[in-house]
C-alpha positions as CSV (number, residue, x, y, z in Angstrom):
1,M,85.9,91.4,134.4
2,A,87.2,88.9,132.3
3,K,88.7,90.1,128.8
4,E,86.0,89.1,126.1
5,Q,87.1,87.0,123.4
6,E,85.7,84.7,120.4
7,I,87.6,81.2,119.6
8,L,87.5,80.3,116.3
9,Q,88.4,77.2,114.7
10,I,90.4,77.8,111.1
11,G,91.6,75.0,109.3
12,G,92.3,73.1,112.1
13,R,93.9,75.9,113.8
14,E,92.6,77.8,117.1
15,V,93.0,81.3,116.5
16,T,91.6,83.5,119.9
17,V,90.4,87.2,118.7
18,T,89.9,89.4,122.1
19,N,87.4,92.2,122.3
20,P,85.6,91.4,119.0
21,S,82.6,94.2,119.8
22,K,85.5,96.6,120.0
23,V,85.0,99.6,117.7
24,Y,87.4,100.0,114.9
25,F,85.4,102.5,112.4
26,P,83.7,105.1,114.4
27,D,81.7,106.5,112.0
28,A,80.1,103.3,110.3
29,G,80.3,101.4,113.6
30,Y,82.6,98.5,112.4
31,T,84.1,96.3,115.1
32,K,87.1,94.6,115.2
33,G,85.2,91.3,115.2
34,D,83.6,92.4,111.5
35,V,87.1,92.9,110.5
36,V,87.9,89.4,111.3
37,R,84.9,88.1,109.5
38,Y,85.7,90.5,106.0
39,Y,88.9,88.5,106.1
40,Q,87.6,84.8,106.5
41,A,84.6,85.6,103.7
42,V,87.0,86.8,101.6
43,A,90.5,84.8,102.9
44,E,91.4,82.9,99.0
45,G,91.3,86.7,97.7
46,A,93.3,88.2,100.6
47,L,95.7,85.6,101.0
48,A,97.0,85.3,97.0
49,G,98.1,88.6,97.8
50,I,100.0,87.9,100.9
51,R,101.1,84.3,101.0
52,S,104.5,83.5,101.2
53,R,105.6,87.1,101.9
54,P,107.3,88.9,104.7
55,M,105.0,91.8,106.0
56,A,105.2,94.5,108.6
57,L,102.7,94.6,111.1
58,K,100.3,98.1,110.9
59,R,98.7,97.9,114.2
60,F,95.3,99.5,114.9
61,V,95.1,98.5,118.1
62,D,92.6,101.3,119.1
63,G,90.9,101.6,115.4
64,I,91.3,103.9,112.9
65,A,90.8,107.1,115.2
66,K,94.4,106.8,116.8
67,E,98.0,106.2,114.9
68,P,98.6,103.1,114.3
69,F,102.5,101.8,114.9
70,F,104.6,99.5,112.9
71,Q,105.8,96.3,114.1
72,K,108.5,95.0,112.0
73,R,109.7,91.9,114.5
74,A,107.7,88.9,115.0
75,P,106.1,89.1,118.6
76,D,106.9,87.1,121.0
77,N,103.4,85.3,121.4
78,T,103.8,84.3,117.7
79,P,102.5,80.4,117.4
80,D,104.9,78.2,116.5
81,W,102.2,77.2,113.4
82,L,103.0,80.8,111.8
83,H,106.4,81.1,109.8
84,T,108.5,83.9,109.7
85,A,111.7,85.1,107.7
86,Q,114.8,87.2,108.5
87,L,115.1,90.4,106.3
88,T,118.5,92.2,106.7
89,F,118.0,96.1,106.6
90,P,120.9,98.7,105.5
91,S,121.2,99.5,108.9
92,G,122.9,96.1,109.2
93,R,120.0,94.8,111.3
94,T,117.7,92.6,110.7
95,A,114.2,91.6,111.5
96,D,112.5,88.2,111.9
97,E,108.9,89.1,109.9
98,I,105.6,87.3,110.2
99,V,104.8,85.2,106.7
100,V,101.2,84.7,106.5
101,E,100.5,81.3,104.8
102,D,96.7,80.5,105.5
103,A,93.2,81.9,106.9
104,A,94.2,80.9,110.3
105,G,97.5,83.4,110.3
106,L,95.0,85.8,108.7
107,A,92.9,86.0,111.4
108,W,95.9,86.3,113.8
109,I,97.3,89.1,112.8
110,N,93.7,90.5,112.2
111,N,93.7,90.1,116.0
112,L,96.8,92.3,116.4
113,G,95.0,95.1,114.9
114,C,96.4,94.9,111.5
115,I,93.2,96.5,109.6
116,D,95.2,96.5,106.0
117,L,98.1,94.3,104.8
118,N,101.3,95.2,104.0
119,P,103.2,92.7,102.5
120,H,107.0,92.9,100.8
121,P,107.3,92.2,97.0
122,V,109.3,88.9,97.5
123,R,108.7,85.5,98.6
124,A,110.3,84.0,101.7
125,D,112.5,81.9,100.1
126,D,114.1,84.1,97.8
127,L,114.3,87.8,99.8
128,D,116.8,89.6,97.2
129,H,114.4,89.2,93.9
130,P,110.8,90.6,93.9
131,D,108.5,88.8,91.8
132,E,105.9,91.5,92.0
133,L,106.8,95.4,89.9
134,R,104.0,97.4,91.5
135,V,102.8,100.6,89.8
136,D,100.8,103.0,92.3
137,L,99.1,105.6,90.3
138,D,99.1,108.3,92.8
139,P,97.2,111.6,91.5
140,V,97.9,115.2,92.6
141,P,95.6,117.0,94.6
142,G,92.6,117.9,92.4
143,V,92.8,115.4,89.9
144,S,89.3,114.0,89.1
145,W,88.8,109.9,89.8
146,A,88.3,109.8,86.0
147,Q,91.8,111.1,85.0
148,I,93.1,108.0,87.2
149,R,91.3,105.4,85.5
150,D,92.4,107.0,82.2
151,V,95.7,106.6,83.4
152,A,95.7,103.2,84.2
153,M,94.4,102.3,80.9
154,V,97.1,104.0,79.5
155,C,99.2,102.0,81.9
156,R,97.5,99.0,81.0
157,E,99.0,99.7,76.7
158,A,102.4,100.7,78.4
159,L,102.8,97.2,79.5
160,E,101.2,95.3,76.9
161,A,103.7,97.1,74.8
162,V,106.8,95.2,76.7
163,G,104.7,92.1,76.7
164,L,103.3,92.2,80.5
165,V,100.3,91.6,82.0
166,G,98.7,94.1,84.7
167,W,96.4,93.3,87.1
168,P,94.5,96.3,88.3
169,K,92.4,96.8,92.0
170,T,91.6,100.1,93.5
171,S,93.7,101.4,96.3
172,G,91.1,102.0,98.5
173,S,92.6,105.2,98.9
174,R,92.9,108.0,96.4
175,G,94.0,106.2,93.6
176,I,94.9,102.8,91.5
177,H,97.0,100.3,92.2
178,I,98.7,97.6,88.9
179,N,100.5,94.4,90.1
180,V,102.7,93.0,87.7
181,R,103.9,89.3,88.0
182,I,107.3,89.2,86.8
183,E,110.4,86.3,87.0
184,R,112.5,86.6,90.0
185,R,115.6,87.3,88.0
186,W,116.1,91.1,89.2
187,T,117.0,93.2,92.4
188,F,115.2,95.5,93.6
189,P,117.5,98.6,92.1
190,E,116.8,96.9,88.5
191,V,112.9,96.6,89.5
192,R,112.7,99.7,90.8
193,R,114.7,101.2,87.1
194,A,111.9,98.9,85.1
195,A,109.1,101.0,87.0
196,L,110.7,104.5,86.5
197,A,111.3,103.4,82.9
198,L,107.3,102.3,83.1
199,A,106.6,105.7,84.6
200,R,108.3,107.5,81.7
201,D,106.7,105.7,79.2
202,V,103.5,106.4,80.5
203,E,104.0,110.3,80.5
204,H,105.4,110.2,77.1
205,R,102.4,108.6,76.2
206,A,99.8,110.8,77.6
207,P,102.1,113.8,78.7
208,D,98.8,115.9,79.6
209,L,97.5,113.2,81.8
210,A,100.6,111.7,83.8
211,T,103.9,112.5,85.4
212,S,106.8,110.4,86.5
213,K,108.7,113.5,88.0
214,W,109.2,112.8,91.7
215,W,109.3,116.7,93.1
216,K,105.9,117.6,94.1
217,E,106.5,121.2,92.4
218,E,107.0,119.6,88.6
219,R,103.9,117.4,89.3
220,H,100.7,117.5,87.2
221,G,97.9,115.3,86.8
222,V,98.6,111.2,88.2
223,F,102.0,110.8,89.2
224,L,103.5,106.9,88.7
225,D,105.7,106.4,92.4
226,Y,108.6,104.3,91.0
227,N,110.3,104.4,94.4
228,Q,107.4,102.0,95.7
229,N,109.6,99.3,94.2
230,A,112.8,100.7,96.2
231,K,113.5,97.8,98.9
232,D,111.4,97.9,102.0
233,R,109.1,99.7,100.8
234,T,105.3,98.1,101.0
235,V,102.0,98.4,99.4
236,A,98.7,97.8,100.9
237,S,97.5,94.4,99.2
238,A,94.3,93.3,97.6
239,Y,91.3,92.8,99.5
240,S,92.9,95.5,102.4
241,I,90.4,97.3,104.2
242,R,91.4,100.6,104.2
243,P,91.7,103.1,107.5
244,L,89.0,105.1,106.0
245,P,85.6,106.3,107.6
246,D,83.8,104.0,105.2
247,G,86.1,100.9,106.0
248,R,86.7,101.1,102.0
249,V,88.6,98.0,100.1
250,S,91.6,97.6,98.1
251,T,89.7,95.7,95.2
252,P,90.7,93.6,92.6
253,L,89.1,94.5,89.1
254,T,89.0,93.5,85.6
255,W,90.0,95.8,83.1
256,D,86.8,95.8,81.9
257,E,85.8,97.7,85.0
258,V,88.6,100.3,85.3
259,P,86.8,102.7,82.5
260,T,83.6,103.1,84.6
261,V,84.5,101.9,88.3
262,E,83.6,104.0,91.8
263,A,86.4,103.3,94.6
264,E,83.6,104.0,97.0
265,A,81.7,101.1,95.8
266,F,83.9,98.4,97.6
267,T,83.9,98.3,101.6
268,I,83.9,95.6,104.3
269,L,80.1,95.2,103.8
270,T,80.1,94.9,99.9
271,V,82.9,93.2,98.8
272,P,82.5,89.7,100.3
273,A,79.2,89.6,98.7
274,R,81.0,90.5,94.9
275,F,83.8,87.8,96.0
276,A,81.3,85.2,96.3
277,A,79.4,86.5,93.3
278,I,82.3,86.3,91.2
279,G,85.3,85.3,92.9
280,D,88.4,86.9,92.4
281,P,89.1,89.0,89.4
282,G,93.0,88.9,90.2
283,A,93.0,84.9,90.7
284,G,95.3,84.3,87.7
285,I,98.1,86.9,88.4
286,D,100.6,83.9,88.9
287,G,99.6,82.8,85.4
288,T,101.1,85.6,83.9
289,V,104.7,85.7,84.9
290,G,106.9,88.1,82.3
291,S,110.4,89.4,81.8
292,L,111.5,92.9,82.3
293,E,114.3,92.7,79.9
294,A,111.8,95.1,77.6
295,L,111.8,97.7,80.3
296,L,114.7,97.7,81.5
297,A,116.0,97.8,77.4
298,L,113.4,100.9,77.3
299,S,115.4,102.1,80.6
300,E,119.0,102.1,78.4
301,R,117.3,104.1,75.8
302,H,115.8,106.8,78.4
303,E,119.8,107.1,79.5
304,A,121.2,107.2,76.4
305,E,118.8,110.3,75.8
306,G,119.9,111.9,79.1
307,E,117.0,110.6,81.4
308,G,118.8,108.9,83.9
309,D,117.9,108.5,87.7
310,A,115.3,109.5,89.0
311,P,115.4,111.3,93.3
312,W,114.9,108.2,95.8
313,P,112.8,108.4,98.9
314,P,114.6,110.9,101.3
315,N,115.3,108.2,104.3
316,Y,117.6,106.1,101.4
317,A,121.1,107.1,101.3
318,K,121.9,108.9,98.4
319,Q,122.7,106.7,95.6
320,A,125.2,106.2,92.7
321,G,124.2,108.0,89.8
322,E,121.0,109.9,91.2
323,P,120.7,113.9,91.1
324,P,120.8,116.2,93.4
325,R,118.2,116.0,96.1
326,V,117.2,119.3,95.8
327,Q,113.8,121.1,94.7
328,P,114.7,122.5,91.2
329,S,113.0,125.8,91.8
330,K,115.4,125.9,95.0
331,A,118.9,124.9,93.0
332,R,121.6,127.4,93.3
333,R,123.9,125.6,91.1
334,P,124.3,123.0,88.4
335,K,123.9,119.5,88.9
336,S,127.8,119.0,88.7
337,G,128.0,120.9,91.6
338,Y,126.3,118.7,94.0
339,E,128.2,116.3,95.9
340,P,127.3,112.9,94.4
341,G,125.8,109.9,95.9
342,R,127.9,107.1,97.1
343,G,124.9,104.6,98.0
344,E,124.9,100.7,96.2
345,V,121.4,99.1,95.6
346,G,119.2,101.5,98.2
347,G,122.0,101.4,100.9
348,P,124.6,103.4,101.8
349,P,127.8,103.4,100.8
350,P,129.9,100.0,101.1
351,E,132.1,101.1,103.7
352,V,129.4,102.5,105.8
353,A,127.3,99.4,105.2
354,A,130.1,96.9,106.3
355,E,131.0,99.5,109.3
356,R,127.2,99.2,110.5
357,A,127.2,95.5,110.0
358,A,130.1,95.2,111.9
359,A,128.8,96.9,114.4
360,V,125.2,95.2,114.8
361,A,127.4,91.7,114.6
362,A,128.7,93.2,117.8
363,G,126.2,93.5,119.6
364,D,125.6,97.6,118.8
365,P,121.7,97.5,119.0
366,N,121.8,101.0,117.9
367,A,123.9,100.9,114.8
368,G,122.5,102.2,112.2
369,L,119.1,104.1,114.0
370,P,118.3,107.1,112.8
371,T,119.1,110.2,115.5
372,D,116.7,112.6,114.4
373,W,115.8,113.1,118.0
374,E,118.0,114.3,120.8
375,G,115.5,115.4,123.6
376,S,115.2,118.5,123.7
377,R,117.9,119.6,122.1
378,P,116.3,120.2,118.2
379,T,118.8,120.9,115.4
380,P,117.5,121.6,112.1
381,T,118.6,117.8,110.6
382,G,119.3,115.9,113.4
383,R,122.8,114.9,112.5
384,R,124.3,117.9,111.1
385,K,124.3,121.5,110.7
386,T,123.8,122.8,107.5
387,S,123.5,126.1,105.7
388,I,119.6,125.8,105.0
389,P,117.7,127.8,107.1
390,V,115.4,125.3,108.9
391,V,114.0,125.6,112.3
392,E,112.2,122.4,113.9
393,I,108.7,123.5,115.6
394,A,107.7,120.3,117.0
395,R,107.8,116.6,117.7
396,A,104.3,115.0,118.1
397,A,103.1,111.5,118.4
398,S,100.0,112.5,116.0
399,R,99.9,114.8,112.3
400,A,97.1,117.0,114.3
401,E,99.0,117.8,117.4
402,A,102.2,118.5,115.5
403,L,100.1,120.7,113.1
404,E,98.7,122.5,116.4
405,G,102.4,123.2,117.3
406,L,103.2,124.9,114.2
407,E,99.9,126.9,114.6
408,R,101.0,127.8,118.1
409,W,104.6,129.1,116.7
410,K,102.8,130.8,113.3
411,A,100.9,132.7,116.1
412,R,104.0,134.2,117.8
413,H,105.6,135.5,114.4
414,L,103.4,136.5,112.5
415,H,105.9,138.8,110.6
416,V,107.3,135.5,109.0
417,V,103.8,134.2,107.8
418,P,103.5,136.1,104.2
419,F,106.9,134.6,103.4
420,L,106.2,130.9,103.7
421,E,105.6,128.8,100.8
422,A,103.7,125.6,101.1
423,A,107.0,123.7,100.5
424,D,108.6,125.4,103.1
425,V,106.4,123.7,105.8
426,L,108.1,120.4,106.4
427,V,105.8,117.7,107.6
428,D,107.8,114.1,107.9
429,G,106.3,110.8,109.5
430,M,109.2,109.6,111.0
431,R,109.3,105.7,112.1
432,G,110.4,105.3,115.7
433,R,111.0,101.9,117.3
434,S,108.1,100.7,116.4
435,S,105.3,103.4,115.6
436,L,105.0,106.2,113.8
437,W,105.2,109.6,114.7
438,Y,105.5,113.3,113.5
439,R,108.0,116.0,112.9
440,V,107.2,119.6,111.5
441,R,110.2,122.1,110.4
442,V,109.7,125.2,108.7
443,N,112.5,126.3,105.8
444,L,112.9,129.9,106.4
445,V,114.7,130.2,103.3
446,H,112.3,133.0,101.3
447,V,112.2,135.1,104.8
448,P,114.6,138.0,105.1
449,E,117.7,136.9,107.0
450,A,117.6,139.5,109.3
451,D,113.6,138.6,110.1
452,R,114.1,134.9,110.7
453,P,113.4,133.4,114.0
454,V,115.9,131.5,115.4
455,Q,115.7,127.8,116.8
456,E,113.3,127.8,119.9
457,A,112.2,125.4,122.4
458,L,109.8,122.7,120.8
459,E,106.1,123.5,120.9
460,S,105.8,119.7,121.7
461,D,108.8,117.4,122.6
462,Y,107.7,113.6,121.8
463,D,110.4,111.0,122.1
464,P,109.3,107.8,120.8
465,W,112.0,106.3,123.9
466,A,110.3,107.7,126.8
467,G,108.8,105.0,129.1
468,Q,110.8,102.2,127.1
469,D,112.9,99.6,128.6
470,I,115.7,99.8,126.6
471,E,117.5,97.2,128.1
472,A,115.0,94.9,127.5
473,W,114.7,96.2,123.9
474,R,118.2,95.3,123.5
475,A,117.9,92.2,124.5
476,Q,114.9,91.1,122.2
477,T,116.3,92.9,119.2
478,N,119.7,90.7,120.0
479,R,117.7,87.4,120.5
480,S,116.0,88.6,117.0
481,R,119.5,88.1,115.2
482,T,120.6,84.7,116.9
483,P,121.0,82.1,114.3
484,T,117.9,80.0,115.4
485,S,114.4,80.8,116.0
486,R,111.9,78.6,118.2
487,R,109.4,79.9,115.3
488,P,109.8,77.9,111.7
489,R,111.1,79.7,108.8
490,A,108.8,79.8,106.0
491,Q,109.0,76.8,103.7
492,T,108.2,77.2,100.6
493,G,108.2,75.2,97.1
494,P,110.4,76.0,93.5
495,E,107.6,78.7,92.2
496,G,107.6,80.3,96.2
497,K,104.4,79.3,97.0
498,G,103.3,77.4,100.3
C-alpha cells in the first residue's frame, strides 16, 4: 500500500508531509497534518523565536502518547537548502544541528515529528555569546496560577530596574516564560550568573511568592530556574505546541494581558485566529536589545554579601566556586568539608576537557559519553562506588515502566517503605544516543542499616544501545565532525538575522 503523503509548496520550496492523517493528540484528535497547518498559520511568529538558531530536534514520531526521542545531529536526508551549525559539547564531541530560517524549514521539521520547538539562545554565526536571557517561572506543586502571574509582574519590575525589557509568554505547560533580548557580549556562564542575580532579586522583592533555591526541599512558591541559561539547555520557544492532551500552545502576551491570562485559552485551535487578529505580541523583541552590566553588578553585590554561585544541574561537572551538591538536610559536614568543584564555563576541569577533545580528535566516538548503563551489572552511580546507600531499581524506555518496576520492588521489600521519604526515590530522565530513557534509584539513607536491601537484578534492564548498529553510528558520528559538510552552514548578517 502506498504511503499517504501531501506535497506542500512553501516559499518556492517543496516539502513532503508523510502520513498527514496520523493522530498526534489522541484525546483531541489532532493529526500530524493539523500540526503542520498550525505552524504555517503562525509561521511569522514561530520563526521569530527560532530563526538562525541551532535547535535540537525533539521528535514525537508516534504523537504525544509515546515518549519522544532527541536528535541533535541533522538527519542524513536533510535537504541542501536547510542550514546547519556545528555545536561543540563539553565531552569534546560535536554535532551539526538544524538551523531553520523559513516556513519551509519549519514544515520540514514538523514532518519529522517535532511538535514543540527547542532552539538554543544563540545565533548560528556566534555560538559562544547568547543573545537571549531566559526567565523560566516554574511553580512548585500546589501553587496557584494567580501566584505565577503575580511573580511574572514582579519579574517585570526587577528587569526594568536594571534597564531590561522582558517579553512574556505562557510556557504552554505549568508556568510562564519571559525572554530578554541582550547584547552578544557575554558568555554562557555570565548570562547564567546574571539570571541567578535576577532570580535572587525577585525573591528579595517577593519572598512569600518566589524562590531562587535550587534544592526542592528549600523551595516554595514559584522557582526562577536560572539554570535554563546554562550552555546546552533549551526551552520551548514562542508558538510551540506542547505535548499536552488539549494541544496547548506557548503563547506570547502583552504585559497588560498577564494579570488575567489563562493558559488553557491558547491551543492549536485558538492561537491561529488570535495571531490573525492581533499579530504577534512578541514581534518587537529584537528592537529592545539590552545590557547585562547592571545585573552582573548586582551579582557582585550578592557575592560580597555572601551569596555566591548556586548549584548547577546534576549532569554538569561540578564548577569552581559551586556550593556542595548535597541536599541541605542531608549535609553531614560544613561546606568547607566537601571537595571543591574544578569545572570551568559549564564543562569539566580543563585537563579533562583537553583529554576528551584529544580522544575525540583521535577517532574515539565514545569519549566523554555517559557510562550510566552497564547492561545487567548495575552500580549505584554507574561510574564509581559511593558511601551513599543507593540501590538501582529499574531502567526503562518509559517513565511509567520504570515506576512499575519500583512498585514491584516495594512489594518485595515492604519493611523498607515506611522509612522512605519522597526525596529518597530518584527518578532520572537519561538521554541516550538519541532517545530519552528512565532510571529509578532508591536512597536507603533513612533505612536502618541492618534492614537495607542489597543491590538486586534490575526490575527492567533497558539498554539504549540494544539493536543499534554501533559501527554505523560511529561512522556517522565521525562524519559529523569532519571540517566540511554537504549541507551549507548558516549564513547570517551582523545582527545574527538571516
